[in-house]
C-alpha positions, 0 to 999 in steps of 0.5 A: 500500500502506498501513501501520498507521503513524498521526500526529495533526494538531496544527494546520492553517494552510491548506495547511499541516498540523503532526503528531505521532507522525510518528518512523515517516513519511520526508520527500517521503512521500505520506500521506492526513489525516483522515476524508475522506483528504486527500491530502498530502506530508511536506515536513519531520520533526523527530523525531516532528513533521511538516510536510506540504503538502496538496493538497487543501482543508483546510476543516473538518479538525481537530486530533486527526485520524488521518494514515496513510502511503501507503508511497511518495512523491508519485508518478504513475501512467504507462501507456495512457490519459495522451495525450487526458487532462486532469488536475490537478496531482496527475494526478487525471482532470478528465472523470472528477471532473466525472462525480462533481461537476460543478461542484467537485473534491470533497475525499477523491476519493483518488488517481484517476488514468488508467482502471484498468478500460478494456481495451486492444489489446496486441501482445506483442513478447518469448516466454518465455525472452528476457533483458530490460533495463531500459527495453526495449520488450516490448508496444506499446498503440496508445493513440491514431491516431497514438501508439503507447504502448510498454510498458517494463521499468521503470527498474533492473530486468531479468531472464529473462522466465519467463512471457508472454501471448499478444496480446489485450485486457488493462487495465492493472493485469494482469500481462503478463509475469513476469520473474526477475532475477539474484538470483532475485527475481520481477517482475510486470510491467503495463503501468503504472509509478508514479514519484516526480514529483520524481525525474528518470527516468533514461536511458542518456546525454544527448547534444548538441542537435543539432536545431531544434524546428521550430515554423513560426514565422519569428521563432523558426526563424530569429532565435530558435530553440529546439532539440529538448531545449532550454529557453526562457522566454516573459516577457512582461506582461498581454496580449502574447501568452504564452499565444497564442505558446504555443498556436501553439508546441503545434500547430506545433511538430514534437514527437511529443507535447505536454504542456501545463501550465496552472499557476495561470493564471485559471480562464476562461484554462484553461477556453479551453484545455480547450474549444479544444484538442479541437476542434483539427485537427493539422496534421501528422496531420490528426487532433485535436490531443488525439490527441498532447496531455496537458493538465494544469490547476491554476488559480488558484482550486484548491489552491495545493500542487496547484499547485506539484506540477503541473510535477513531474507534467508533466516526468514524464509527458514523460520516460515518453514520452522513455523510448519515443523520441518527441520531447516538448515542455512548455508550462508557463503559467506558472511565475510563478504556480507561484513564488507557490505556491512563496511562499505554502507558504514563508510557512506554513511561517514560512520566511525569505524572501528577495528580493520575499518569495519563498523563497531555495531559488527558484533551485535549484527553477527549475534542478531544473525546467529542467534535466530537459530534455534530449536523451538516448540510451534504454535502447533505443538510440534518440535523444530529447528533453524540450523545455521552453517556460516562460512567465514572467509578470512583474507589469507587465512588469518583467523585473527581478523575482525569477522572470524573472532566475532563469529567465535564468540556466536557460534558453538561449532568453530570448524576451521579449514586448514590450507596445509591439510587442503594442498595435501590433499586431505578433504575435508580439510577441517583442522582436528587440532583447532576446530572445536564443537560445544555440542559434545555435552549436549548431545552425549545422551543421544550419542550414547543411545543412537551410536554407541555406549562408548563412543564420547570415549573413543572420540576423546581417545583418538582426539588424545592419539591426534594431539600426542601425534602432532606433538611427536612430529616435532621432535621427529622433523628435528631427529627422526622417527628412530629415535622414538621408543617403540609405544610412540611410533606406534602413535605415528602410525595409529594417527595415520591410519585415523587421518587417511582412514576416517577423517580423509573423506572423498566426496566424489566416492559413492561409497565414502561421500556419505556415511552412515553413523553405524558404519562411523562407528564400527569404523573408529572401533576398528581403529581403536581395536588395532591401536589396543592390540598393536600396543599389547605386542608393544608392551611385550617387547615385540618389535614395532617392524613387526608389529606393523604390517603394512598390508593389515594397515591398509586394510584397515584404511580401505575400509572406507571404500570397501564396505558398503553403508548396507553390509558393515557386517563386513568389517567384522572381517577385519577386525578378524584379521587383525586378531588373527595376526597379532595372536600368531605374533604373541604365539611367536615371541612367547615361544 
């Protein structure tokens, strides 16, 4: 709804516009600017002078042009048609824009969003006379082959149904039910809701985290887990595999819906995502992965203000599907580019810069974003979650820079990508010495019930071996391995098996790209069994040259390729070979 209020442009400075005659406007209000009706948002207001951040190119905009209000804050339309679609940072559909302008996003195309003409098959779940509360589902739409879209009563609205449509085909703007609230006010409800992107959607209550987000990636599921409703950062320099890691998580994690936000990445990298994702088959359903994915693409050459808005657009969509009872995972690639957009806008506003030129409010903006993750009880009484996994791109891989340091304060899992591991072709290149997860304690009971009684102890033991190996390698590099006692040389060998056979994972191998938890548990048990049997032999005085049987160690490493997920009993054969070999060895030296 447009009002009669009009402001006047006084100055254009890139994505920032100064205006006067703005006393009737409000901060965070969305406006249209100039003859092309560019979309912008008021970010500061002093008496009748305003500062507006513009989400489109401002080239050609000049002083004296008119500014009109839309009567609402920057909002997104939420309804059927989101999943499988590709949007820019302010929810304009890229496929539709391509049909209008094949090569570039033209200015002034307005707030296009989800298709308002398309008819959807609606199954009504309520009838006249029913009393509905906020968040209650009153209709269902098969949005894709795998996702049923639940049409809900918007937050803060409740009342008695005084009329309801029959089952049938309707567009998203057609009225489906009419509610009369307790004050006698009438509400006509359609399939679409509009929600301001910077305001978190409400829920009945937040609940403690208690489930693992299964990813099929061994280094994550066992060593550095991400919880459903949790937060994780994936920092790493150029070429360390941030995007590949997020692709794996998007493809294999057991979230119901994926929201992938390409936030300021290079155009060619985002193009690869837009081309590859529609072709990927979802291993969970056998259908295209886009049947449960929303893509938001705001590349580095798109307007910087829209890049700043893109993560809020994505998180609002995620919260909307969470309210239906779905588990949603957000991949933000990358929050460093988003922070750079904040820095550029702050510079245009002539704000006092803080560390490395970033605005002083960078930590609070990061906190606002990550705190919108969580597991909640919806107004329907269901448990649902939003998990946020944000990539961070520190210049030169320097983790002491402000975005990485501040992100570390607000996330519970820190998956540090290592340049040396990446150059050694060890993927995922997650450094097992500097990464951590705060979810181990929270998920301890879940692990014992769903994976194995001793899995937490096994994880701790394997991490200790890796830490010991790191210390010993410093000695080895100085004086060589031969000076070490046999028990320490054994640690080097087992650490090698652990790194090659467990932590390293091949995303292109059909058996290794995704690994069930049952197989992961049995693999780590086998490595532990190998260590225990070999250590017993060392303590019996058997030389390490005999204990370290190359073929046997290789067989343990190759379990990841040789044993399918549905035939993990084959691992018992490897355990049997370990026992046979060391029993023969012990017998030989005993005699």
